[in-house]
C-alpha positions as CSV (number, residue, x, y, z in Angstrom):
1,M,0.0,0.0,0.0
2,S,1.2,3.5,-0.9
3,W,2.0,5.9,1.9
4,P,0.0,7.6,3.3
5,P,-2.9,5.2,3.2
6,L,-5.2,7.6,1.4
7,R,-8.6,6.5,0.0
8,E,-8.0,5.3,-3.5
9,E,-10.5,7.7,-5.0
10,L,-8.6,10.6,-3.5
11,R,-5.2,9.8,-4.9
12,G,-3.9,12.3,-7.4
13,L,-6.5,14.9,-6.7
14,E,-5.9,18.5,-6.0
15,P,-7.7,20.3,-3.1
16,Y,-10.4,22.8,-3.9
17,G,-9.3,26.4,-3.9
18,A,-9.3,29.6,-6.0
19,P,-6.0,31.4,-6.5
20,Q,-5.1,33.7,-3.7
21,L,-2.7,36.2,-5.2
22,D,-1.6,39.6,-4.0
23,V,-2.8,41.8,-6.8
24,P,-4.4,45.3,-6.8
25,V,-7.8,44.2,-8.0
26,Q,-9.1,40.9,-6.7
27,L,-12.4,39.9,-8.4
28,N,-12.3,36.1,-8.4
29,V,-14.0,34.7,-5.3
30,N,-17.3,36.7,-5.1
31,E,-16.5,38.5,-1.9
32,N,-18.3,41.6,-0.9
33,P,-15.8,44.4,-1.6
34,Y,-17.1,46.7,1.2
35,P,-15.8,45.8,4.6
36,P,-18.0,46.3,7.7
37,S,-18.1,49.8,9.0
38,L,-16.0,50.9,12.0
39,A,-19.2,50.8,14.1
40,C,-20.0,47.3,13.1
41,A,-16.4,46.2,13.5
42,A,-16.3,47.7,17.0
43,D,-19.5,45.9,17.9
44,I,-18.0,42.6,16.7
45,A,-14.8,43.3,18.6
46,S,-16.7,44.0,21.8
47,A,-18.9,40.9,21.4
48,V,-15.8,38.7,20.7
49,G,-14.0,40.3,23.7
50,Q,-16.9,39.4,25.9
51,A,-17.0,35.8,24.5
52,A,-13.2,35.6,25.2
53,T,-13.9,35.8,28.9
54,T,-15.9,32.5,28.7
55,L,-13.5,30.5,26.4
56,N,-12.7,28.1,29.3
57,R,-16.2,26.8,28.8
58,Y,-17.7,25.1,25.7
59,P,-20.0,27.3,23.7
60,D,-23.8,27.0,23.5
61,R,-24.1,23.7,21.6
62,E,-27.6,24.6,20.3
63,F,-26.8,28.2,19.6
64,L,-30.4,29.1,20.3
65,E,-29.9,32.9,20.4
66,L,-28.2,32.8,17.0
67,R,-30.9,30.6,15.5
68,T,-33.6,33.0,16.8
69,E,-31.9,36.0,15.2
70,L,-31.4,34.1,11.9
71,A,-35.0,33.1,11.8
72,A,-36.1,36.7,12.4
73,Y,-33.8,37.9,9.6
74,L,-35.1,35.2,7.2
75,N,-38.7,36.3,7.9
76,C,-37.7,39.7,6.6
77,S,-35.8,38.3,3.6
78,G,-38.4,36.3,1.7
79,G,-39.6,33.9,4.4
80,A,-42.6,33.8,6.7
81,D,-43.3,32.0,10.0
82,I,-39.8,30.6,10.1
83,T,-39.1,29.5,13.7
84,P,-35.7,28.9,15.4
85,D,-36.3,25.1,15.3
86,M,-36.4,25.4,11.5
87,V,-32.9,27.0,11.4
88,W,-29.5,25.3,11.5
89,A,-26.1,26.9,11.2
90,A,-22.5,25.8,10.7
91,N,-19.0,27.0,9.7
92,G,-19.9,28.4,6.3
93,S,-22.6,27.0,3.9
94,N,-19.9,24.5,2.8
95,E,-20.2,22.7,6.2
96,V,-24.0,23.0,6.1
97,M,-24.0,21.2,2.7
98,L,-21.5,18.6,4.0
99,Q,-23.7,17.9,7.0
100,L,-26.8,17.4,4.8
101,L,-24.9,14.9,2.7
102,Q,-23.6,13.2,5.9
103,A,-27.1,12.8,7.2
104,F,-29.0,12.1,4.0
105,G,-26.4,10.8,1.6
106,G,-23.9,7.9,2.0
107,P,-23.3,4.5,0.4
108,G,-26.1,3.3,-1.8
109,R,-27.5,6.8,-2.2
110,C,-26.9,9.5,-4.7
111,A,-26.9,13.3,-4.9
112,L,-27.9,15.1,-8.1
113,S,-27.5,18.5,-9.7
114,F,-27.3,20.1,-13.1
115,A,-24.1,21.3,-14.7
116,P,-22.6,23.8,-14.9
117,T,-22.9,24.4,-11.2
118,Y,-20.9,24.9,-8.1
119,S,-17.7,22.8,-8.3
120,M,-17.8,21.8,-4.6
121,Y,-21.1,19.8,-4.9
122,P,-19.5,16.7,-6.3
123,E,-16.8,17.0,-3.7
124,Y,-19.4,16.9,-0.9
125,A,-20.7,13.8,-2.5
126,R,-17.3,12.2,-2.9
127,N,-16.4,13.0,0.7
128,T,-19.5,11.4,2.1
129,V,-19.3,8.3,-0.2
130,T,-22.4,9.4,-2.0
131,A,-22.8,8.7,-5.7
132,W,-22.8,11.8,-7.9
133,V,-25.2,12.4,-10.8
134,A,-25.0,15.5,-13.0
135,G,-27.7,16.5,-15.5
136,H,-27.3,19.3,-17.9
137,R,-28.5,22.9,-18.3
138,E,-29.7,24.6,-21.5
139,E,-27.4,26.8,-23.6
140,D,-28.7,29.9,-21.6
141,F,-28.0,27.9,-18.4
142,A,-31.7,27.6,-17.6
143,L,-33.1,24.2,-16.5
144,D,-35.0,22.0,-18.9
145,L,-37.7,21.0,-16.5
146,D,-38.7,17.9,-18.4
147,H,-35.1,16.7,-18.4
148,A,-34.6,17.6,-14.7
149,R,-37.8,15.9,-13.6
150,G,-37.1,12.9,-15.7
151,L,-33.6,12.5,-14.3
152,I,-34.8,12.8,-10.7
153,E,-37.6,10.3,-11.3
154,E,-35.1,7.9,-12.9
155,R,-32.2,8.2,-10.4
156,R,-34.3,8.8,-7.2
157,P,-31.6,10.9,-5.5
158,S,-31.7,11.4,-1.7
159,V,-30.5,15.0,-2.2
160,V,-31.0,17.4,-5.1
161,L,-28.7,20.4,-5.0
162,L,-30.1,23.5,-6.8
163,P,-28.2,26.8,-6.4
164,S,-30.3,29.8,-7.1
165,P,-28.7,32.0,-8.2
166,N,-26.4,29.4,-9.7
167,N,-22.7,29.6,-9.4
168,P,-20.9,30.2,-11.8
169,T,-23.7,31.4,-14.1
170,G,-25.7,33.7,-11.8
171,T,-29.0,32.4,-13.1
172,T,-32.0,31.8,-10.9
173,L,-34.8,29.2,-10.7
174,P,-38.4,30.1,-11.2
175,P,-40.6,29.1,-8.2
176,E,-42.6,26.7,-10.4
177,A,-39.4,24.8,-11.2
178,I,-38.8,24.3,-7.5
179,G,-42.3,23.0,-6.9
180,V,-42.0,20.6,-9.8
181,L,-38.7,19.2,-8.6
182,C,-39.8,18.9,-5.0
183,D,-42.8,16.8,-6.2
184,A,-40.5,14.7,-8.4
185,A,-38.0,14.1,-5.6
186,G,-40.6,12.4,-3.4
187,D,-39.0,11.8,0.0
188,G,-35.6,13.1,-1.3
189,L,-34.4,16.5,-0.2
190,V,-34.4,19.4,-2.6
191,V,-31.7,21.9,-1.4
192,V,-32.0,25.4,-2.9
193,D,-28.7,27.0,-2.3
194,E,-29.3,30.8,-2.0
195,A,-25.8,31.8,-1.1
196,Y,-26.3,34.8,-3.3
197,G,-30.0,35.2,-2.6
198,E,-29.8,38.7,-1.4
199,F,-28.5,39.9,-4.7
200,R,-31.5,38.7,-6.7
201,R,-33.2,41.3,-8.9
202,A,-36.4,43.0,-7.8
203,G,-39.4,40.7,-8.3
204,T,-37.4,37.5,-8.1
205,P,-38.8,35.5,-5.2
206,S,-36.9,33.4,-2.7
207,A,-37.5,29.7,-2.3
208,L,-38.2,30.5,1.4
209,E,-41.7,31.3,0.3
210,L,-42.3,27.6,-0.5
211,L,-41.0,26.1,2.8
212,S,-44.5,25.7,4.2
213,T,-45.6,23.9,1.0
214,Y,-42.9,21.3,0.6
215,R,-41.6,19.4,3.6
216,N,-38.6,18.1,1.6
217,L,-37.4,21.6,0.7
218,V,-34.2,23.0,2.3
219,V,-33.1,26.6,1.7
220,T,-29.5,27.5,2.5
221,R,-28.0,30.9,3.0
222,T,-24.6,32.4,4.0
223,M,-23.3,35.5,5.7
224,S,-20.2,35.5,3.6
225,K,-21.6,37.5,0.7
226,A,-24.3,40.1,1.3
227,F,-23.2,40.4,5.0
228,A,-19.5,40.9,4.1
229,L,-18.6,38.2,6.5
230,A,-16.6,35.8,4.4
231,G,-13.9,35.7,7.1
232,G,-16.5,34.9,9.8
233,R,-17.5,31.5,8.2
234,L,-21.2,31.3,9.0
235,G,-23.7,29.5,6.8
236,Y,-27.2,28.4,7.7
237,L,-30.4,26.8,6.4
238,A,-34.1,26.8,6.9
239,A,-36.1,23.6,6.7
240,D,-38.7,21.4,8.4
241,P,-37.7,20.8,12.0
242,A,-37.4,17.1,11.3
243,I,-34.5,17.9,9.0
244,T,-32.7,20.1,11.4
245,E,-33.1,17.5,14.1
246,A,-31.6,14.9,11.9
247,I,-28.5,17.0,11.2
248,R,-27.7,16.9,15.0
249,L,-26.8,13.2,14.5
250,V,-23.8,14.1,12.3
251,R,-22.7,17.5,13.7
252,L,-19.4,17.6,15.6
253,P,-19.7,18.5,19.3
254,Y,-19.8,22.2,19.8
255,H,-19.2,22.8,16.2
256,L,-19.9,26.6,16.3
257,S,-17.4,28.4,18.5
258,A,-18.4,31.1,21.0
259,V,-16.4,33.5,18.8
260,T,-18.3,32.6,15.7
261,Q,-21.6,32.9,17.4
262,A,-20.7,36.3,18.9
263,T,-19.4,37.6,15.5
264,A,-22.6,36.5,13.6
265,L,-24.9,38.0,16.2
266,A,-23.1,41.3,16.1
267,A,-23.3,41.3,12.3
268,L,-27.0,40.6,12.4
269,R,-27.4,43.7,14.7
270,H,-26.0,45.7,11.8
271,A,-28.0,44.0,9.1
272,D,-29.6,47.1,7.7
273,E,-26.2,48.8,7.3
274,L,-24.4,45.8,5.8
275,L,-27.2,45.0,3.4
276,A,-27.4,48.6,2.2
277,R,-24.4,47.9,0.0
278,V,-26.3,45.2,-1.8
279,D,-28.2,47.8,-3.9
280,D,-24.9,49.3,-4.9
281,L,-23.5,46.0,-6.0
282,R,-26.7,45.1,-7.9
283,A,-26.4,48.4,-9.8
284,E,-22.7,47.9,-10.5
285,R,-23.4,44.3,-11.7
286,D,-26.1,45.5,-14.1
287,R,-23.7,48.2,-15.5
288,T,-21.0,45.6,-15.9
289,V,-23.3,43.2,-17.7
290,D,-24.4,45.9,-20.1
291,W,-20.8,47.0,-20.7
292,L,-19.6,43.5,-21.4
293,R,-22.5,43.0,-23.9
294,S,-21.6,46.2,-25.6
295,L,-18.3,44.7,-26.4
296,G,-20.1,41.9,-28.3
297,L,-19.5,39.3,-25.5
298,T,-22.1,36.9,-24.3
299,V,-23.1,37.4,-20.6
300,A,-25.4,35.1,-18.6
301,D,-28.3,36.9,-16.9
302,S,-27.2,37.4,-13.4
303,D,-29.0,37.7,-10.1
304,S,-25.8,37.4,-8.1
305,N,-22.7,39.5,-7.3
306,F,-20.8,38.2,-10.3
307,A,-21.1,37.9,-14.1
308,L,-20.1,35.0,-16.3
309,F,-19.0,36.2,-19.7
310,G,-17.4,34.9,-22.9
311,T,-16.7,33.2,-25.0
312,F,-13.0,33.1,-25.8
313,D,-11.0,30.7,-27.9
314,D,-8.3,30.8,-25.2
315,R,-9.8,32.0,-22.0
316,H,-6.6,31.2,-20.0
317,A,-4.7,33.6,-22.2
318,V,-7.3,36.3,-21.4
319,W,-7.2,35.5,-17.7
320,A,-3.4,35.7,-17.6
321,A,-3.3,38.9,-19.6
322,L,-5.7,40.5,-17.1
323,L,-3.6,39.2,-14.2
324,D,-0.5,40.8,-15.9
325,R,-2.4,44.1,-15.6
326,G,-3.2,43.6,-11.9
327,V,-6.7,42.2,-12.2
328,L,-7.6,38.8,-10.9
329,I,-10.8,37.1,-12.1
330,R,-11.9,33.5,-12.2
331,E,-11.3,30.9,-14.9
332,T,-14.3,28.7,-14.2
333,G,-17.5,27.4,-15.8
334,P,-17.8,25.9,-19.3
335,S,-14.9,26.1,-21.7
336,G,-14.4,29.6,-23.1
337,W,-16.1,31.5,-20.2
338,L,-14.7,33.7,-17.4
339,R,-16.3,35.0,-14.3
340,V,-15.8,38.4,-12.7
341,S,-16.9,39.3,-9.2
342,I,-18.5,42.7,-8.7
343,G,-16.2,45.1,-6.9
344,T,-16.3,48.8,-6.1
345,P,-16.8,51.2,-9.0
346,E,-13.1,52.0,-8.9
347,E,-12.2,48.3,-9.1
348,M,-14.7,47.7,-11.9
349,G,-13.2,50.7,-13.8
350,Q,-9.8,49.0,-13.6
351,F,-11.3,45.8,-14.8
352,R,-12.9,47.5,-17.8
353,T,-9.7,49.3,-18.7
354,A,-7.7,46.0,-18.5
355,L,-10.2,43.9,-20.5
356,T,-10.4,46.6,-23.2
357,Q,-6.6,46.6,-23.5
358,V,-6.5,42.8,-23.7
359,M,-9.2,42.6,-26.3
360,E,-7.7,45.3,-28.4
361,A,-4.3,43.6,-28.3
362,D,-6.0,40.4,-29.5
363,R,-7.4,42.0,-32.6
């Protein structure tokens, strides 16, 4: 046996991770470019300082105060009648997803999504020894509902993963699609990943509206994006209480530290302030999409804080040329496409200048 005695299916693989490079304009990992205000940062520091005096004790294992505040927030962000026992949180939505697969996936079961989609989904499945099934999306990255329903009915997945807005495309699911797929899944879970849900365009509903209709529906969110708390690592979900109760079977003891809980609670106290920047980012996104299309590029309709654009014969060359000019974006998605996160107006100005130079040099 080779050393170390790694699982065979993991040999030769590279760990997940976007490039972390020290360049002037970093637009590759969909972060919120606006940091918390000094008042918010001070509140977080005070809350963490208070938590520090109790670090000799384990944190609240059930984090009831945090779940109560998250439920209240969700009831103002597309949901209604969401109670604390319907909410679960973990260290980023990545851990939320992994716990769902630990509880509801496993050997002899499969998880299903539709490509292109978030590249971590098959890794969650792999890491929980859950079979992975990938259907396809249309050319405009919408779902073919007949294909989607047929694949679910054929494969009977225990978990269906449906990001809305989708990463890396930015496209959303219409509510009727969620209902059709919840019905098709039977007793399987349908997880609508709304990591970018706060960035959806006006009039685009949240899947939270359907929670009371479908007991197998799970809606996940994160504080990493709209709340500018990527460094805080707090993701959460809303679902039927039977689902949150089941997750307790697989969670690690005291998995949310006292520091994490204090940080998230302080950020929620400043929700109005933090979310005020969402409108700015939406407007900048729409300007970016219009500008990219004015260049003759194809851009996916986006309800997120990024834009997927293309297509390029050699996207890596374009990515590298932008990097040479101090602008880091993401080489992801289908062949020929690139993704740019939405930054400040100044950062987006530098992106436009750099991309214009690259495209002119290629003519």
